[in-house]
C-alpha positions as protocol buffer text, in pm:
chain_id: "A"
residue {
  index: 1
  type: MET
  ca { x: -6467 y: 6253 z: 2721 }
}
residue {
  index: 2
  type: ALA
  ca { x: -6136 y: 6432 z: 2667 }
}
residue {
  index: 3
  type: ALA
  ca { x: -5873 y: 6273 z: 2446 }
}
residue {
  index: 4
  type: GLN
  ca { x: -5584 y: 6109 z: 2629 }
}
residue {
  index: 5
  type: ILE
  ca { x: -5251 y: 6284 z: 2597 }
}
residue {
  index: 6
  type: ARG
  ca { x: -4963 y: 6035 z: 2602 }
}
residue {
  index: 7
  type: ASN
  ca { x: -4623 y: 6164 z: 2714 }
}
residue {
  index: 8
  type: PHE
  ca { x: -4337 y: 6044 z: 2497 }
}
residue {
  index: 9
  type: GLN
  ca { x: -4110 y: 6013 z: 2803 }
}
residue {
  index: 10
  type: ASP
  ca { x: -4341 y: 5746 z: 2948 }
}
residue {
  index: 11
  type: ILE
  ca { x: -4334 y: 5517 z: 2641 }
}
residue {
  index: 12
  type: GLN
  ca { x: -4113 y: 5208 z: 2659 }
}
residue {
  index: 13
  type: ILE
  ca { x: -4023 y: 4924 z: 2425 }
}
residue {
  index: 14
  type: GLY
  ca { x: -4268 y: 4641 z: 2486 }
}
residue {
  index: 15
  type: ASP
  ca { x: -4562 y: 4868 z: 2574 }
}
residue {
  index: 16
  type: GLU
  ca { x: -4888 y: 4731 z: 2439 }
}
residue {
  index: 17
  type: ILE
  ca { x: -5087 y: 4947 z: 2199 }
}
residue {
  index: 18
  type: THR
  ca { x: -5444 y: 4953 z: 2329 }
}
residue {
  index: 19
  type: PRO
  ca { x: -5639 y: 4691 z: 2128 }
}
residue {
  index: 20
  type: LEU
  ca { x: -5921 y: 4814 z: 1905 }
}
residue {
  index: 21
  type: LEU
  ca { x: -6224 y: 4594 z: 1829 }
}
residue {
  index: 22
  type: LYS
  ca { x: -6418 y: 4641 z: 1504 }
}
residue {
  index: 23
  type: GLU
  ca { x: -6741 y: 4452 z: 1429 }
}
residue {
  index: 24
  type: ILE
  ca { x: -6779 y: 4409 z: 1055 }
}
residue {
  index: 25
  type: GLY
  ca { x: -7119 y: 4452 z: 897 }
}
residue {
  index: 26
  type: ILE
  ca { x: -7237 y: 4529 z: 547 }
}
residue {
  index: 27
  type: ALA
  ca { x: -7349 y: 4878 z: 656 }
}
residue {
  index: 28
  type: ARG
  ca { x: -6995 y: 4959 z: 779 }
}
residue {
  index: 29
  type: MET
  ca { x: -6851 y: 4826 z: 454 }
}
residue {
  index: 30
  type: MET
  ca { x: -7090 y: 5036 z: 246 }
}
residue {
  index: 31
  type: ALA
  ca { x: -7020 y: 5347 z: 455 }
}
residue {
  index: 32
  type: TYR
  ca { x: -6647 y: 5298 z: 401 }
}
residue {
  index: 33
  type: GLY
  ca { x: -6703 y: 5266 z: 27 }
}
residue {
  index: 34
  type: ALA
  ca { x: -6910 y: 5584 z: 25 }
}
residue {
  index: 35
  type: ALA
  ca { x: -6656 y: 5777 z: 233 }
}
residue {
  index: 36
  type: THR
  ca { x: -6370 y: 5676 z: 4 }
}
residue {
  index: 37
  type: TRP
  ca { x: -6566 y: 5693 z: -324 }
}
residue {
  index: 38
  type: ASP
  ca { x: -6474 y: 5327 z: -376 }
}
residue {
  index: 39
  type: PHE
  ca { x: -6791 y: 5152 z: -495 }
}
residue {
  index: 40
  type: ILE
  ca { x: -6649 y: 4816 z: -603 }
}
residue {
  index: 41
  type: ARG
  ca { x: -6942 y: 4573 z: -596 }
}
residue {
  index: 42
  type: LEU
  ca { x: -6734 y: 4295 z: -440 }
}
residue {
  index: 43
  type: HIS
  ca { x: -6749 y: 4489 z: -113 }
}
residue {
  index: 44
  type: TYR
  ca { x: -7127 y: 4515 z: -81 }
}
residue {
  index: 45
  type: ASP
  ca { x: -7318 y: 4304 z: -337 }
}
residue {
  index: 46
  type: ALA
  ca { x: -7358 y: 3943 z: -211 }
}
residue {
  index: 47
  type: ASP
  ca { x: -7500 y: 3806 z: -537 }
}
residue {
  index: 48
  type: TYR
  ca { x: -7224 y: 3962 z: -744 }
}
residue {
  index: 49
  type: ALA
  ca { x: -6954 y: 3834 z: -506 }
}
residue {
  index: 50
  type: ARG
  ca { x: -7095 y: 3478 z: -528 }
}
residue {
  index: 51
  type: GLU
  ca { x: -7112 y: 3501 z: -910 }
}
residue {
  index: 52
  type: LEU
  ca { x: -6738 y: 3565 z: -905 }
}
residue {
  index: 53
  type: GLY
  ca { x: -6671 y: 3267 z: -673 }
}
residue {
  index: 54
  type: PHE
  ca { x: -6645 y: 3440 z: -337 }
}
residue {
  index: 55
  type: GLU
  ca { x: -6849 y: 3325 z: -36 }
}
residue {
  index: 56
  type: ALA
  ca { x: -6972 y: 3679 z: 38 }
}
residue {
  index: 57
  type: PRO
  ca { x: -6877 y: 4044 z: -4 }
}
residue {
  index: 58
  type: PHE
  ca { x: -6543 y: 4105 z: 168 }
}
residue {
  index: 59
  type: VAL
  ca { x: -6383 y: 4398 z: 344 }
}
residue {
  index: 60
  type: ASP
  ca { x: -6182 y: 4639 z: 128 }
}
residue {
  index: 61
  type: GLY
  ca { x: -5819 y: 4584 z: 226 }
}
residue {
  index: 62
  type: GLN
  ca { x: -5757 y: 4956 z: 270 }
}
residue {
  index: 63
  type: MET
  ca { x: -6024 y: 4960 z: 542 }
}
residue {
  index: 64
  type: MET
  ca { x: -5779 y: 4755 z: 750 }
}
residue {
  index: 65
  type: GLY
  ca { x: -5529 y: 5037 z: 718 }
}
residue {
  index: 66
  type: GLY
  ca { x: -5792 y: 5277 z: 847 }
}
residue {
  index: 67
  type: PHE
  ca { x: -5849 y: 5054 z: 1150 }
}
residue {
  index: 68
  type: LEU
  ca { x: -5475 y: 5042 z: 1225 }
}
residue {
  index: 69
  type: ALA
  ca { x: -5439 y: 5418 z: 1184 }
}
residue {
  index: 70
  type: GLN
  ca { x: -5730 y: 5473 z: 1423 }
}
residue {
  index: 71
  type: GLN
  ca { x: -5580 y: 5230 z: 1675 }
}
residue {
  index: 72
  type: VAL
  ca { x: -5235 y: 5389 z: 1693 }
}
residue {
  index: 73
  type: GLN
  ca { x: -5365 y: 5747 z: 1677 }
}
residue {
  index: 74
  type: ASP
  ca { x: -5616 y: 5679 z: 1958 }
}
residue {
  index: 75
  type: TRP
  ca { x: -5336 y: 5526 z: 2167 }
}
residue {
  index: 76
  type: ALA
  ca { x: -5083 y: 5801 z: 2092 }
}
residue {
  index: 77
  type: GLY
  ca { x: -5321 y: 6092 z: 2150 }
}
residue {
  index: 78
  type: PRO
  ca { x: -5393 y: 6416 z: 1965 }
}
residue {
  index: 79
  type: GLY
  ca { x: -5038 y: 6554 z: 1988 }
}
residue {
  index: 80
  type: ALA
  ca { x: -4880 y: 6267 z: 1797 }
}
residue {
  index: 81
  type: PHE
  ca { x: -4853 y: 6240 z: 1420 }
}
residue {
  index: 82
  type: LEU
  ca { x: -4870 y: 5912 z: 1227 }
}
residue {
  index: 83
  type: ARG
  ca { x: -4569 y: 5934 z: 992 }
}
residue {
  index: 84
  type: LYS
  ca { x: -4571 y: 5587 z: 835 }
}
residue {
  index: 85
  type: LEU
  ca { x: -4809 y: 5294 z: 815 }
}
residue {
  index: 86
  type: ALA
  ca { x: -4741 y: 4969 z: 631 }
}
residue {
  index: 87
  type: PHE
  ca { x: -4946 y: 4649 z: 629 }
}
residue {
  index: 88
  type: ARG
  ca { x: -5012 y: 4331 z: 436 }
}
residue {
  index: 89
  type: ASN
  ca { x: -5355 y: 4169 z: 417 }
}
residue {
  index: 90
  type: ARG
  ca { x: -5338 y: 3791 z: 468 }
}
residue {
  index: 91
  type: VAL
  ca { x: -5695 y: 3663 z: 521 }
}
residue {
  index: 92
  type: MET
  ca { x: -6023 y: 3803 z: 389 }
}
residue {
  index: 93
  type: ALA
  ca { x: -6269 y: 3952 z: 637 }
}
residue {
  index: 94
  type: TYR
  ca { x: -6645 y: 3924 z: 588 }
}
residue {
  index: 95
  type: PRO
  ca { x: -6964 y: 4069 z: 734 }
}
residue {
  index: 96
  type: GLY
  ca { x: -7014 y: 3912 z: 1077 }
}
residue {
  index: 97
  type: ASP
  ca { x: -6642 y: 3902 z: 1157 }
}
residue {
  index: 98
  type: SER
  ca { x: -6501 y: 4062 z: 1472 }
}
residue {
  index: 99
  type: LEU
  ca { x: -6159 y: 4211 z: 1408 }
}
residue {
  index: 100
  type: THR
  ca { x: -5919 y: 4311 z: 1685 }
}
residue {
  index: 101
  type: CYS
  ca { x: -5623 y: 4536 z: 1614 }
}
residue {
  index: 102
  type: HIS
  ca { x: -5316 y: 4462 z: 1830 }
}
residue {
  index: 103
  type: GLY
  ca { x: -4976 y: 4622 z: 1862 }
}
residue {
  index: 104
  type: VAL
  ca { x: -4659 y: 4664 z: 2061 }
}
residue {
  index: 105
  type: VAL
  ca { x: -4391 y: 4933 z: 2080 }
}
residue {
  index: 106
  type: THR
  ca { x: -4066 y: 4807 z: 1926 }
}
residue {
  index: 107
  type: GLU
  ca { x: -3844 y: 5118 z: 1920 }
}
residue {
  index: 108
  type: VAL
  ca { x: -3829 y: 5455 z: 2095 }
}
residue {
  index: 109
  type: SER
  ca { x: -3587 y: 5730 z: 1992 }
}
residue {
  index: 110
  type: SER
  ca { x: -3546 y: 6107 z: 1998 }
}
residue {
  index: 111
  type: THR
  ca { x: -3468 y: 6341 z: 1709 }
}
residue {
  index: 112
  type: ASN
  ca { x: -3459 y: 6716 z: 1657 }
}
residue {
  index: 113
  type: GLU
  ca { x: -3820 y: 6684 z: 1531 }
}
residue {
  index: 114
  type: GLY
  ca { x: -3948 y: 6507 z: 1843 }
}
residue {
  index: 115
  type: GLY
  ca { x: -3988 y: 6161 z: 1984 }
}
residue {
  index: 116
  type: ILE
  ca { x: -4017 y: 5871 z: 1739 }
}
residue {
  index: 117
  type: VAL
  ca { x: -4204 y: 5552 z: 1828 }
}
residue {
  index: 118
  type: GLU
  ca { x: -4203 y: 5242 z: 1607 }
}
residue {
  index: 119
  type: CYS
  ca { x: -4475 y: 4980 z: 1652 }
}
residue {
  index: 120
  type: ASP
  ca { x: -4546 y: 4631 z: 1523 }
}
residue {
  index: 121
  type: LEU
  ca { x: -4916 y: 4582 z: 1452 }
}
residue {
  index: 122
  type: TRP
  ca { x: -5152 y: 4303 z: 1345 }
}
residue {
  index: 123
  type: ILE
  ca { x: -5524 y: 4232 z: 1315 }
}
residue {
  index: 124
  type: GLU
  ca { x: -5689 y: 3905 z: 1423 }
}
residue {
  index: 125
  type: ASN
  ca { x: -6038 y: 3779 z: 1353 }
}
residue {
  index: 126
  type: GLN
  ca { x: -6264 y: 3602 z: 1604 }
}
residue {
  index: 127
  type: ARG
  ca { x: -6105 y: 3268 z: 1509 }
}
residue {
  index: 128
  type: GLY
  ca { x: -5757 y: 3392 z: 1603 }
}
residue {
  index: 129
  type: GLU
  ca { x: -5644 y: 3410 z: 1239 }
}
residue {
  index: 130
  type: LYS
  ca { x: -5410 y: 3696 z: 1157 }
}
residue {
  index: 131
  type: VAL
  ca { x: -5602 y: 3890 z: 894 }
}
residue {
  index: 132
  type: VAL
  ca { x: -5329 y: 4157 z: 866 }
}
residue {
  index: 133
  type: GLU
  ca { x: -4962 y: 4079 z: 927 }
}
residue {
  index: 134
  type: PRO
  ca { x: -4700 y: 4211 z: 912 }
}
residue {
  index: 135
  type: ALA
  ca { x: -4791 y: 4570 z: 984 }
}
residue {
  index: 136
  type: SER
  ca { x: -4598 y: 4859 z: 1132 }
}
residue {
  index: 137
  type: ALA
  ca { x: -4640 y: 5223 z: 1224 }
}
residue {
  index: 138
  type: GLN
  ca { x: -4411 y: 5512 z: 1302 }
}
residue {
  index: 139
  type: LEU
  ca { x: -4537 y: 5796 z: 1518 }
}
residue {
  index: 140
  type: ARG
  ca { x: -4381 y: 6133 z: 1594 }
}
residue {
  index: 141
  type: PHE
  ca { x: -4448 y: 6292 z: 1931 }
}
residue {
  index: 142
  type: PRO
  ca { x: -4394 y: 6664 z: 1987 }
}
residue {
  index: 143
  type: LEU
  ca { x: -4086 y: 6793 z: 2167 }
}
residue {
  index: 144
  type: GLN
  ca { x: -4161 y: 6869 z: 2529 }
}
residue {
  index: 145
  type: THR
  ca { x: -4119 y: 7235 z: 2616 }
}
residue {
  index: 146
  type: GLY
  ca { x: -4104 y: 7414 z: 2947 }
}
residue {
  index: 147
  type: GLY
  ca { x: -4098 y: 7243 z: 3281 }
}
């Protein structure tokens, strides 16, 4: 399936960023740790996590940033560039959780470098708790040439 190409001229304030669903499992958490060379036992070792007073291994907070980056980049398409991403983790996520990334366009502007789109983002778990909030992204879209 070909990647969607989003035209900057069609983006409006209030547009919804396509939601992204992520099912959390220990294998995904371990793969993330391996990919980032981040082998902190709290993110994969249930016995160790319980010894330290946690109910279970929990998702590495930076993994949430990866989910948000994937969400906005998938929505924006291959021509766009993620310039800024900021987020704050609020609630821990555990194996078995279903996380949904949400977002909305809050600002659209043009510069000499291209179109700039600002978005508010957040992640909710299956209980409707906001796991990540506030969060924001800034995307740059290429200048349109020709006609």
